[in-house]
C-alpha positions as CSV (number, residue, x, y, z in Angstrom):
1,M,79.3,85.5,105.4
2,A,81.4,87.4,108.0
3,G,79.6,85.4,110.7
4,E,81.0,82.2,109.3
5,L,84.5,83.7,109.3
6,L,84.1,84.8,112.9
7,S,83.1,81.3,113.9
8,I,86.2,79.9,112.3
9,A,88.4,82.5,114.0
10,A,86.8,81.8,117.4
11,R,87.4,78.1,117.0
12,V,91.1,78.7,116.4
13,A,91.4,81.1,119.3
14,A,89.7,78.6,121.6
15,Q,92.5,76.2,121.1
16,A,95.0,78.3,123.0
17,L,97.1,76.3,125.5
18,A,98.1,77.3,129.0
19,G,100.7,80.1,128.8
20,E,100.0,81.1,125.2
21,Q,97.9,83.6,123.4
22,V,96.3,82.8,120.0
23,E,94.7,85.1,117.4
24,A,93.1,84.2,114.1
25,Y,92.5,86.6,111.3
26,V,90.2,85.1,108.7
27,A,89.4,86.9,105.4
28,R,87.6,86.4,102.1
29,A,87.6,88.7,99.1
30,R,85.9,88.7,95.7
31,D,87.0,91.2,93.1
32,T,86.4,92.1,89.4
33,D,88.6,94.2,87.1
34,V,87.6,95.4,83.6
35,K,90.0,97.2,81.2
36,V,88.9,98.6,77.9
37,F,90.7,100.3,75.0
38,D,89.3,102.0,72.0
39,G,85.8,100.6,72.5
40,D,86.9,97.0,73.0
41,V,87.3,94.9,76.2
42,E,91.0,94.5,76.7
43,S,90.7,92.3,79.8
44,L,88.1,91.1,82.2
45,S,89.1,89.1,85.3
46,S,87.5,88.0,88.5
47,A,88.9,86.2,91.5
48,E,88.0,84.9,94.9
49,T,90.6,84.4,97.7
50,E,90.2,83.3,101.3
51,G,92.5,82.3,104.1
52,V,93.5,82.5,107.7
53,G,96.5,84.1,109.5
54,V,97.4,82.8,112.9
55,R,99.5,84.5,115.6
56,V,100.7,82.6,118.7
57,V,102.5,84.4,121.5
58,K,104.2,82.5,124.3
59,D,107.1,83.3,126.6
60,N,107.5,86.8,125.0
61,R,108.0,85.2,121.5
62,Q,105.7,85.4,118.6
63,G,105.0,82.9,115.8
64,F,102.9,83.5,112.7
65,A,101.7,81.3,109.9
66,Y,98.9,81.4,107.3
67,A,96.9,79.2,105.0
68,G,95.2,80.0,101.7
69,S,92.3,77.8,102.5
70,L,89.6,77.6,105.2
71,D,89.2,73.8,105.3
72,D,89.8,72.3,108.7
73,E,93.1,70.6,107.9
74,A,94.7,73.8,106.5
75,V,93.5,75.9,109.5
76,A,94.9,73.3,111.9
77,D,98.2,73.2,110.0
78,A,98.5,77.0,110.2
79,L,98.0,76.9,114.0
80,A,100.6,74.2,114.5
81,E,103.1,76.0,112.3
82,A,102.5,79.3,114.2
83,R,103.2,77.5,117.4
84,D,106.4,76.0,116.0
85,N,107.5,79.4,114.7
86,A,107.0,81.0,118.1
87,D,109.8,78.8,119.5
88,F,112.2,80.5,117.2
89,G,110.9,84.1,117.7
90,T,112.9,86.9,119.3
91,D,112.3,87.5,123.0
92,D,110.4,90.8,123.3
93,E,108.7,91.8,126.5
94,F,106.3,94.1,124.6
95,L,104.8,91.3,122.4
96,G,101.3,90.2,123.2
97,L,97.7,90.3,121.9
98,P,95.4,93.1,122.8
99,D,92.6,92.8,125.4
100,P,89.2,94.3,124.6
101,D,89.5,98.0,125.4
102,G,85.8,98.9,125.7
103,V,85.7,101.4,122.8
104,T,82.4,101.2,121.0
105,P,82.8,100.7,117.2
106,A,81.2,103.1,114.9
107,D,78.0,102.0,113.1
108,L,79.1,102.2,109.5
109,D,77.2,101.2,106.4
110,L,80.0,99.9,104.2
111,F,78.6,96.8,102.5
112,R,76.3,96.6,99.5
113,A,75.0,93.0,99.2
114,D,73.5,93.7,95.8
115,L,77.0,94.1,94.3
116,A,77.0,90.3,93.9
117,N,74.0,90.6,91.6
118,V,75.5,93.1,89.2
119,A,76.1,91.4,85.8
120,A,79.6,91.4,84.2
121,D,78.1,93.1,81.1
122,D,77.0,96.1,83.3
123,K,80.5,96.4,84.7
124,V,82.0,96.3,81.2
125,A,79.4,99.0,80.2
126,L,80.7,101.3,82.9
127,A,84.3,101.0,81.7
128,L,83.3,101.7,78.1
129,E,81.2,104.6,79.2
130,V,84.0,106.3,81.2
131,E,86.2,105.9,78.1
132,R,83.5,107.4,75.8
133,A,82.8,110.3,78.2
134,T,86.4,111.1,78.6
135,R,86.9,111.3,74.8
136,A,83.8,113.6,74.6
137,A,84.8,115.9,77.5
138,D,87.1,118.1,75.5
139,G,88.0,118.5,71.9
140,R,91.7,118.4,72.7
141,I,91.5,114.8,74.1
142,R,93.3,112.7,71.5
143,G,92.8,109.4,73.2
144,V,92.2,107.4,76.4
145,E,95.2,105.3,77.3
146,T,93.4,103.4,80.0
147,A,89.8,103.1,81.1
148,E,88.9,100.7,83.9
149,Y,86.1,99.5,86.2
150,G,87.0,97.6,89.4
151,D,85.2,96.3,92.5
152,A,85.7,94.1,95.5
153,A,83.7,92.6,98.3
154,I,85.8,92.1,101.4
155,E,84.9,90.2,104.6
156,A,87.2,89.7,107.6
157,A,87.0,88.5,111.2
158,V,89.4,88.5,114.1
159,A,89.2,86.5,117.3
160,S,91.7,86.0,120.0
161,S,92.1,84.0,123.3
162,T,92.2,87.4,125.1
163,G,88.6,88.0,124.2
164,V,88.7,90.1,121.1
165,R,85.9,89.4,118.6
166,A,85.3,91.5,115.5
167,R,84.0,91.2,112.0
168,V,84.0,93.6,109.1
169,R,82.2,93.6,105.7
170,R,82.7,96.3,103.0
171,T,82.4,96.7,99.3
172,V,84.4,99.1,97.1
173,C,83.8,100.1,93.4
174,S,85.6,102.5,91.1
175,V,85.9,103.8,87.5
176,Y,89.1,105.3,86.2
177,A,90.3,107.0,83.1
178,Y,93.8,108.1,81.9
179,A,93.5,110.7,79.1
180,L,95.9,112.0,76.5
181,A,95.4,115.6,75.4
182,G,97.2,117.5,72.7
183,E,97.5,120.9,71.1
184,G,99.8,121.2,68.1
185,A,102.9,119.1,68.8
186,E,102.4,119.2,72.6
187,T,100.8,116.4,74.6
188,Q,99.9,116.0,78.2
189,T,98.2,113.3,80.3
190,G,95.8,113.3,83.2
191,Y,93.7,110.9,85.2
192,G,90.3,110.9,86.8
193,Y,88.2,108.6,88.9
194,S,85.1,108.0,90.9
195,V,84.7,105.7,93.9
196,G,81.8,104.2,95.8
197,R,80.4,101.1,97.5
198,H,78.2,100.1,94.6
199,P,78.2,100.8,90.8
200,D,75.1,103.0,91.2
201,E,77.2,105.3,93.4
202,L,79.8,105.9,90.7
203,D,79.8,109.2,88.8
204,V,81.2,108.4,85.4
205,D,80.9,112.0,84.1
206,K,82.9,113.3,87.1
207,A,85.7,110.8,86.4
208,A,85.7,111.7,82.7
209,T,85.7,115.5,83.3
210,M,88.5,115.2,85.9
211,A,90.7,113.2,83.5
212,A,90.1,115.6,80.7
213,E,90.7,118.7,82.8
214,R,93.9,117.3,84.3
215,A,95.2,116.4,80.9
216,T,94.3,119.8,79.2
217,Q,95.1,122.2,82.0
218,M,98.9,121.6,81.5
219,L,98.8,122.4,77.8
220,G,100.8,125.5,77.2
221,A,102.2,125.6,80.7
222,K,105.6,127.1,81.2
223,Q,108.2,126.4,83.8
224,P,108.8,129.5,85.9
225,S,112.2,130.7,87.0
226,S,113.5,129.5,90.4
227,R,112.2,131.7,93.2
228,K,110.3,131.7,96.5
229,I,106.6,131.9,95.8
230,T,103.3,131.0,97.2
231,V,101.6,128.1,95.5
232,V,98.1,126.5,95.6
233,L,98.3,122.8,95.4
234,D,95.9,120.7,93.5
235,P,93.9,118.4,95.9
236,L,95.4,115.3,94.4
237,V,98.9,116.7,94.8
238,T,98.0,117.5,98.4
239,A,96.9,113.9,98.9
240,Q,100.3,112.7,97.6
241,F,102.0,114.9,100.2
242,L,99.7,113.6,102.9
243,G,100.7,110.0,101.8
244,V,104.3,110.9,102.5
245,L,103.4,112.6,105.7
246,S,101.4,109.6,107.0
247,S,104.4,107.4,107.2
248,A,106.0,109.9,109.6
249,M,102.9,109.8,111.8
250,S,103.3,106.0,112.5
251,G,104.5,104.9,115.9
252,E,106.4,102.2,114.1
253,A,108.4,104.8,112.1
254,V,109.2,106.6,115.4
255,L,110.5,103.5,117.0
256,K,112.7,102.7,114.0
257,G,114.1,106.3,113.9
258,R,112.4,107.0,110.6
259,S,110.0,109.9,111.6
260,M,110.9,113.6,111.4
261,F,108.5,114.1,114.2
262,A,110.1,111.9,116.8
263,D,110.4,113.5,120.3
264,R,108.4,116.5,119.1
265,V,104.9,115.9,120.7
266,G,103.6,119.1,122.0
267,E,105.7,121.2,119.7
268,T,104.6,123.4,116.8
269,V,105.4,121.5,113.6
270,A,103.2,123.3,111.1
271,S,101.2,126.5,110.5
272,T,98.5,127.3,113.1
273,I,95.8,126.7,110.3
274,F,97.1,123.1,109.8
275,T,95.0,120.4,111.5
276,L,95.5,116.8,110.4
277,T,93.3,113.9,111.6
278,D,92.9,110.2,110.8
279,D,89.3,109.3,111.2
280,P,88.2,105.8,110.0
281,T,84.9,106.3,111.7
282,N,83.9,108.8,109.0
283,P,81.4,107.0,106.8
284,E,82.3,109.2,103.9
285,A,86.0,108.1,104.0
286,F,86.9,105.4,101.4
287,G,89.1,103.8,104.0
288,A,86.4,103.8,106.7
289,A,86.2,100.7,109.0
290,P,84.6,100.0,112.4
291,Y,87.5,97.8,113.5
292,D,91.3,97.8,113.0
293,A,93.3,94.7,112.0
294,E,93.6,93.5,115.6
295,G,89.9,93.6,116.1
296,L,89.8,96.8,118.2
297,A,87.4,99.6,117.4
298,T,88.8,102.4,115.2
299,R,88.6,106.0,116.4
300,R,89.2,109.5,115.4
301,N,92.8,110.4,116.1
302,A,94.0,114.1,116.1
303,L,97.6,114.0,114.9
304,I,98.4,117.7,114.4
305,H,96.0,120.3,115.7
306,G,96.5,124.0,115.0
307,G,100.0,123.2,114.0
308,I,100.9,121.4,117.2
309,L,101.9,117.7,117.1
310,H,99.5,115.7,119.4
311,G,100.7,112.2,118.9
312,F,101.2,109.2,116.6
313,L,99.2,106.2,115.3
314,H,99.8,102.9,117.2
315,N,98.9,99.3,117.2
316,T,99.1,97.3,120.4
317,Y,102.8,96.5,120.0
318,T,104.1,100.0,119.2
319,G,101.8,101.5,121.8
320,R,103.3,99.3,124.5
321,R,106.9,100.0,123.4
322,S,106.1,103.7,123.4
323,G,104.6,103.6,126.8
324,T,101.1,104.5,125.6
325,A,98.0,102.7,124.3
326,T,96.9,101.6,120.8
327,T,95.0,104.2,118.8
328,G,93.1,101.4,116.9
329,S,95.4,101.9,113.9
330,A,96.5,98.3,113.2
331,V,96.5,97.5,109.5
332,R,97.2,94.4,107.5
333,A,97.9,93.7,103.8
334,G,95.7,90.6,104.2
335,F,95.7,87.3,106.0
336,K,99.3,86.6,104.9
337,S,100.7,89.4,107.1
338,T,100.9,90.4,110.8
339,P,99.5,93.7,111.9
340,G,101.5,96.9,111.1
341,V,100.5,100.5,111.8
342,G,98.9,102.9,109.3
343,A,96.4,105.6,108.6
344,R,93.1,104.7,107.0
345,A,91.4,108.1,106.4
346,L,93.8,111.0,106.7
347,S,92.2,114.4,106.2
348,L,93.0,118.1,106.5
349,V,90.4,120.2,108.3
350,P,89.4,122.7,105.5
351,G,89.9,126.4,105.8
352,E,87.4,129.1,105.1
353,K,88.4,130.1,101.5
354,T,87.3,128.5,98.3
355,Q,89.8,127.4,95.7
356,E,89.0,130.4,93.6
357,E,89.7,132.8,96.5
358,L,93.0,131.0,97.2
359,L,94.0,131.4,93.5
360,A,93.0,135.0,93.5
361,G,95.0,135.6,96.6
362,V,98.3,134.6,95.0
363,G,97.7,136.5,91.8
C-alpha cells in the first residue's frame, strides 16, 4: 500500500540532523509482459521491484544513495551512504529540497485495484486476440511480427524534512501489435496499440485496425520529387515531433545550453494557431499524476500559446537557478535516480478542422 511506503519515507526524513535536509523516495512496482507469435505464447514474465532513494543536502552539497530493498537495515544503509556522499558533492548554492508550495493536487482516479485479480490466462488471451484481430483486419496482412500485452501497478511516496508528503498509485495496461502487409513483391509494416488503466479498458479491435491500416496505407506509395509543399502529419508522427520538442522545453536543457528556445520567452516561436501545454492533471492523459517526483502537486503549464513562448518546465533546482519557481515538473526514472525535469502529458490544442478537411485542403 502507498500508505505503508509513505510511512517508510517519513521515518527516513525524520532522521535529518541539524543543518541538513533529507528526502526519501520509496517505490514499488509489479508488472507483467506477455508476447505471442503465430498463436503461441513466446514469453510470459512478471516481476516485482521495490526500493528507496535518499537525498541528503548539507552545506550546499548533495548526496544520493539507494537500496533495492525496504528492510530496515537496507534503508538505514542508504541514508548513511547518502550522508557520506554529500561530503564529496559539488558546492552549489541552488541545491536544496523544496518546501510545500500550497498547490492543491488534482483528484485523479488512476489506480484499478482489481488489476491484481486478473488471471495470467486472461492476459495471454488479450495478446492472442490482438494478434488474431490484426491478421483478420485486412486481406493484405501477411503476418504479425509482434503481439503483446503488458501491465504495471506502480506505487510511490515522497517525504522530506522540509515538510513535503505525497503518495501516488497508478495502474497502466496496454496491447500492441506490429503488422506486416504485402502486395505483390512489396511489403510494409505498421503498429497499433490501445492503453488504459485496466484490461477492461483496452480496445483490441482499435489496436488491430490501427496496425493494419498503418501497414497497408504505405503499399504503393511513391516518393515525391523534392519541393516545398504543405503536408498533413499523421498523429503518431506529430507525437514524435512533440517528443523532440519536449526536450527543448526543459529548464535543464536551457541551463545546459541545449534548447533552441533559450532567451526567447515572450517571442513568437511558432504559428499563431500553435498552442502547446503540459497538463498532468488531465485524467485522460496516460502520463497523468497528482504529484511530481519531488512530491509537489503537478499543474497545467502553458508552454507556447498562440505561437508565443511562455516559459519552460522546471523542478526545484532548475527553477532556483533560473530565478523562477518549480512548475511541478520533476521526474524520475525510479528510486535509483535523482529528480530531473520532463513533460508528462504534452498536448497540442486542436484546431477547428477535421483530418478529412485538412487533407482536402492540401489537394
